[in-house]
N, C-alpha and C positions, 0 to 999 in steps of 0.2 A: 056170839056163839062161843061157848067155852068147853074146855076138856081138861080134866084134873090128872096130874102126874101121880100115879100109884107106885111106880118103880121106875128108876131112871135108866136102867140098861147100863152098858159098859161106859159109853161116852155119847150123850145125845145133846146137840148143840144147835141153836138157832142160827142160821147163816143166810147171807146174801152174797153179793159179789165182792165183799170185803172192802178194804181201805187202800187202794193202789196208790193214792197220792199222799200217803202219810208216812212213807218210809224215812223221809228226811227227819221225821221226829222220832225215829227209832221204833216205830210201830210196825209190826209185821203186816203182810197183806191181809191174811185171815180170810174169812168167807169160806165158801164151799170148797172142800178139798178136791172133789171130782166135778169140775165145772160142767162137763158135758152131761153127766147124769142129773145134776141139779137143774139145768136148763130143760132137759126133756121131761123131768118130773113136773116142773111148772107148766110146760106146754100141755102135758097130759091133762091137767086139771083146768086148763084154760086161762092160766095166768100169763102176765108178761114174764120175759125171761129173768127179771131181777127181783122177783117176790121172794120174801123170806120163807125158807123151808126149814124142816127139822132134820139135821143130819144124824143118822144113827150109824154105829160102828160095832161090828161083830155080833152083839146081842142088843136088841133095841128095848125101848121102854114099854111099860104097861100103862095104858091111858083109859080113863073112863070119861064118856061123854056126859056133860052136864046139861046139854041141849043137843038137838039134832045137828050133826056135822057131816060135811062131805070131804073126803080125802082121796089122794092117790099116793102110792109108794113105788118108787123106781130106783133102780141101781143094782147093787148085788141081790141075789135071789134069796131074800130072807124068808123064813117060815112065818106066816102071819095068821092070826085067828082073831074072829069076833066071838066072844063068849064061848071060847073053845072049839068053834066051828072053823076049819081052815078056809082061807080065801086066797085066791091067786094074786100075785104082785103084778105091777104094771097095768092095772085097771082102776078106773074110778069106782069108789064104793061109798056107802052111806053107813053112819054110825048113829043109831037112834039113842035118845036120852037113857042113860043108865047102862048102856051096853059097854063092854070092856074090849079094848083093842089091845092085843099082845103082839109085839114084834119080837119073835124068838130069834134063834141064832141063825147063822149062815154058814154053809160049808164051802162056798167058793166066793172069792171076792171078800170085800171088807166093809163097804159103806153104801148106804142108801139114803133116799131122800123122801121124807113125808111131806106132802103139799096139801094145801087147802085153798079154796077160792079167795083170791085177794092176798094170800100169804099170811102167815102168822104176824101178830102184833108184837113188836119189839122196840125198846127205846133207841133213839138215834144217838150214836157216839161216834164222833169224827166222821159224820156224814155217811154212816153205815148203820144198819140194823143188826149186823152180826153180833152175837153176844160174846162177852169176854169169858164167861164161865158156863158149864154145862147146866142143863135143867136140873132141878132138885125135887126130891119127893115132896109132894104137897103143893107144888106149884100149879097154878091155873093158867092155862095158854088160851089166848083169844084166837078163835078161828073164824073163817068165812062160812057162808052158808049158801052154797050153790045147788044147782040141779045135778042129778046123776047124768053124766055125759056118756055117750056110747064110744068112749075112747079107751084104747088099750095099746100096749106095746108088747112086742114078743118077749116071752120070758127069758130067751137067750140073749136079748139085746143088752146085756149088762155092759157097763161102761167100757171094760177092757175089750169088748167085742164090737164097740161102735166102728173101730178100725177093722175091716174085714180081712186084712192081711194076716196070715198065720204067723203071729209073732212068737208064739210059745212063751219061753221065759226070757226073751231078749228085750232090753231096754236100750233104745238108740240114744247116742250122745255125740256131742261135738267136743273137740279138744278144749280143755280149760286154759286159763291164762297162765298157770304154771305147770302145764303139762311137760315142759322141757326140763323140769327138775326130775323127771322120771324116765326110765328106759322106754324108748319108742315102743308102742303096742303093748305095754305092760298089762293093760286091762283085758287084752284079748285073750280068748280061750281060757278064761278063769271063771269059776262059779262062786257065787257069793250067797250067803244065807241071810234073810231078813230076820234080825233078832227080836226078842220080845221087848227090848228097850225101845222100840220104834214108836212114834206117835205123830201127831200133826206137825210137830216141829221138825221131824226129819226121820229118815229110816236109817237105823244103825245096821251095818252089814258086818258079817263075819266071813273071813276067808283068808287066803294066803297074804301075809303082810307085804305091803308095797314099800319097797326101799327107794329113798330119793336122795339126791344130792344135798348134803348138809347146807343150810343157809338160814339166815334170819329173814323173817317176812314181817312187813308192816301191815296191821289190820286194814282191811278195805271192804267196800260194799260187796254183799253177797246177795243172791236172790234164790227163790224156790227153783230147785232142779240142780243147784251147784252140788258137784261131787267133791267133797272135801276129803282129805286124808289126814288122819290124826297122827300124833307123834308115835303111836305104836303100830302105824301102817295100815290101820283099818279104815274103811270108807263110811262116810255119813253123806246121805243125799238129803239136802235140806227140803223141808216141806212148806206148806202154805203158812204156817205159824213159825217158820224159822226166823232166826235173828236177822238183822239188817247189816251187821258188820261181823266179819270174822278174820282170823289170823292163820287158819290152817291153809295150806296150798290147795288150790282147785285144779284137780288133774282133768276134770271133764265137766260138762253141763248136759243134763237131759234135754232133748229137744222139746219144744212146746207141745207137739202132738202126743208125746208120751207122758206128760206131767199128770194127766188124770189117771193113768194107770198106776202111778206111784200110790195114789190114794187107795187103790184096791188090793195092794200087795200085803198080805197078812203075815204075821209071824211065821217062821219056818219055810216060807217060800224060797225056792232057789231061783237066782236070776243070773244072767250074764250080759255084758254090755256089747253093743255093736256100734262102731264108729261110722258115722255118715258124714257127707259133705254139707255145707251150708245150703247149697242149691237143693239137695235132696230133702233136707229138713224143711225148707220153705215149701216145697212141692207137696210133701206129706201133710203139712199143716193146712195147705189150701184144699186139698182133697178132703180132710177131716172136717173142716169148716162147712164144705159143700154138703157133706153127708148130714151134719147136724141141721143145716137149713132145710134139706129135703124132709127129714123126719118131722121138723117143726111145722112144715107146710102141710104134710099129710095129716098131722093132728089138728091143724086149724081148720080143715075143711070137713071134719067129723064132728059129731056132737049128738 
């Protein structure tokens, strides 16, 4: 089963779980930027949690079915249409031969995941099917061909809302390895703007410059979620495609439970940081994983 790319959208990328054991080679983790939404999108269509999906950002692609295909889209609440007739997100749907699927813009959130039975076909590179470049106009994507399942997810269960806590614009952090180079609590009660220079490599923030103790640092390993402070005192939060080594001081690290939220922060969003303890971070992540398991179980018993 195949579908042709008529328009690519802003940034549409085939993704799976990424390459977590390739960082020693200097290769970023990659894969889905919002792991929770990606896993639920796959569960919605009946796939295993590691199937390849098409990650779409801000405004998605235009695709034309060359054969009958089945899909689901979940994540941020994109406007979606088939032959200009709107359809709801978070449900399994069928695209007949010749029909055109348009994934328009999104007013809240940033990324969504288009899934198909069995996942999209993509070459294996370093034990992962995550693509290194976005799809291109004229590409033909190989899809699965499954039945229409009676599966749906609430429209308001976008990834930032998987955690039912009312987080607002807060991003929870742990102190970083170079936090002592800065005044204690310097990140608290400050607001930062996500700039348009942000991408899958990281979120560039704009705010009050953070002053640190002058010192020379040796480059060392970094990971997604690291909050680095540049020489001009501005923050960068490393993303899923971020580099593996860096020399900027790491004032903080975003907790694991909030990493998916980073993928849904669009330019001009205002955020603030909240420091938590390691015990709180572990507890929050256990609760989040339990909620994801519950939703996957709910989907597995419907069809």
